[in-house]
KEKOLVO-913799 format. One record per residue (C-alpha): x, y, z; residue in one letter. Coordinates in pm, 1 decimal, decimal comma, m for minus. Example, Ala and Ser with C-alpha at 12.3 -4.5 7.8 and 13.67 -1.06 7.14 Angstrom:
residues 2
SENU_1230,0_m450,0_780,0_a $
SENU_1367,0_m106,0_714,0_s $
END
This chain:
residues 84
SENU_m2233,1_1395,7_2009,6_m $
SENU_m2083,5_1045,7_1997,9_s $
SENU_m1711,8_985,1_1987,9_e $
SENU_m1576,3_867,5_1650,5_p $
SENU_m1501,5_495,2_1640,4_k $
SENU_m1314,0_276,6_1395,3_i $
SENU_m1403,5_m92,4_1371,6_d $
SENU_m1173,1_m326,7_1181,9_v $
SENU_m1394,5_m549,6_969,5_l $
SENU_m1124,1_m759,2_810,8_g $
SENU_m764,3_m794,1_701,5_v $
SENU_m710,8_m953,3_361,8_y $
SENU_m416,9_m1076,1_161,1_r $
SENU_m406,8_m938,3_m188,4_l $
SENU_m400,3_m1163,5_m493,6_p $
SENU_m61,0_m1212,5_m659,3_p $
SENU_38,5_m909,5_m867,3_p $
SENU_1,9_m917,5_m1242,3_t $
SENU_303,2_m856,2_m1464,3_d $
SENU_148,9_m516,2_m1539,2_e $
SENU_152,3_m421,5_m1168,3_f $
SENU_516,7_m532,6_m1140,5_v $
SENU_611,0_m323,6_m1445,9_r $
SENU_420,8_m18,6_m1319,1_e $
SENU_597,5_m36,6_m982,5_r $
SENU_937,4_m57,0_m1151,9_l $
SENU_842,4_239,1_m1369,0_n $
SENU_747,4_444,9_m1062,0_i $
SENU_1054,2_348,5_m858,2_l $
SENU_1324,1_342,1_m1123,9_y $
SENU_1164,7_520,7_m1419,5_r $
SENU_1201,1_193,9_m1605,7_k $
SENU_1003,9_213,9_m1928,7_e $
SENU_720,8_m36,2_m1960,0_l $
SENU_875,4_m175,8_m2278,7_s $
SENU_1217,5_m243,1_m2116,6_e $
SENU_1290,9_m600,7_m2011,3_p $
SENU_1260,3_m681,2_m1641,2_i $
SENU_1539,8_m874,1_m1475,9_t $
SENU_1458,7_m1175,4_m1259,6_t $
SENU_1592,0_m987,0_m956,8_e $
SENU_1365,0_m687,2_m1023,4_e $
SENU_1060,3_m908,7_m1070,9_a $
SENU_1130,0_m1107,0_m751,0_e $
SENU_1183,2_m789,6_m546,7_e $
SENU_860,4_m634,6_m674,5_s $
SENU_659,3_m952,3_m622,0_r $
SENU_799,0_m972,1_m266,8_g $
SENU_684,3_m615,0_m207,5_f $
SENU_330,6_m696,1_m322,3_f $
SENU_328,9_m1018,6_m116,8_d $
SENU_381,1_m809,2_197,3_s $
SENU_72,7_m591,4_138,0_l $
SENU_m265,2_m641,3_302,4_v $
SENU_m598,5_m468,3_264,3_l $
SENU_m755,3_m352,4_590,6_i $
SENU_m1130,7_m297,1_578,4_e $
SENU_m1265,9_m57,5_841,1_v $
SENU_m1595,0_101,9_933,7_l $
SENU_m1579,3_458,5_1064,3_v $
SENU_m1869,8_556,2_1288,1_r $
SENU_m1972,6_903,6_1398,4_d $
SENU_m1696,6_1064,5_1199,7_r $
SENU_m1640,7_1434,6_1247,3_d $
SENU_m1387,2_1700,6_1146,0_a $
SENU_m1114,1_1525,3_1347,4_r $
SENU_m1119,0_1226,9_1112,1_f $
SENU_m853,2_1240,5_839,0_d $
SENU_m794,3_923,7_638,4_v $
SENU_m456,5_1072,3_540,5_g $
SENU_m339,3_1010,5_898,0_k $
SENU_m359,8_632,9_846,5_f $
SENU_1,2_527,4_791,2_t $
SENU_241,3_245,5_854,1_q $
SENU_557,6_360,6_1022,0_s $
SENU_888,9_277,0_860,9_n $
SENU_1205,9_378,7_1045,9_p $
SENU_1399,8_366,2_717,1_e $
SENU_1188,7_646,6_565,6_l $
SENU_1104,7_1002,1_661,6_s $
SENU_760,0_1045,9_818,6_h $
SENU_636,5_1213,8_498,1_d $
SENU_697,1_889,4_306,3_n $
SENU_511,0_652,8_538,5_w $
END
């Protein structure tokens, strides 16, 4: 049996977030209702968050039971491992 392999096909910047994405993020983080006004500071912080995201496209070959997409994380020393 072949060893599992992961090939990175591309890394892509995401398009700028819509106002709806910004509002949804604020709702998730701060329970801010979608109808509540967004401050300039909140909008800038959320847009900065989205600006830092990338999409990584990969091809998994010869996957077996050892492969768990849930193990793909980005470490963050400011958060517990469960929140990476």
